[in-house]
N, C-alpha and C positions, 0 to 999 in steps of 0.2 A: 160535429163529427161527420165525417164522410160515411156514406152507406157502405163504401168499399173499404175494408180493412184487410191488409195483407197479413201474411204469417210472420212477419218480422216483429221486432219490439218497438217499431215506430208507431206513433199515434198519427193517423192521417186526418187532416182537417180540410174542409172546403171553405175557401174565402167566398163570402156572399156579399155583394154590394147592395146597399139599400138605396132605393130611388124614391123620390117624392115628386108630386106634381106641383110643388111650390117653387118659387124662384129662390134659389139658394146657391151658394158657392160650393164647389167641390173642393174638399180638403183631404189631405193624407195625414193621419195622426198615428201615434203609437198607442197601443192598447195593451193593458195588462190582462193576461189570460190565465185562468186557473182551472185545472182539470181535477175533479175529485172522483174517486172510485173507492168503494168499500174493499177492504182487504189489501194484501200486498200488491205492489205494482212492479212490473218488469219493463216499463216504458223507458227506452234509452234515447229516444229522439222524437222530433215532431216534424212531419212533412206537411207543408201547406200547399194546396192545389187550387188553381183558378181555371175554370173551364177545362178541366181534365189534364192540365199541364202543371208540372211541378214549378211552383213559384219560389219557394224558399225551404231550406231544411235547417232545423235547429238541433244541434247535437249537445248543447249544454242544458241539461234538464236537472232541476232540483227536485228530489223526491223527499217529502217529509212524512213523518208518522203522525 
């Protein structure tokens, strides 16, 4: 989660790249993400930021009880 959360119902996430000092190939993969919070949720979307810039916005969010 980003330290900066605005007043909207979007959940703001920061993309963080992991680096290693080993020889390795860089790959882009899909990643399943689950966000859990106690109590009712009012999240209507997710905004993903990288280096302070909006990278992607997801507006199809599934909320389960």
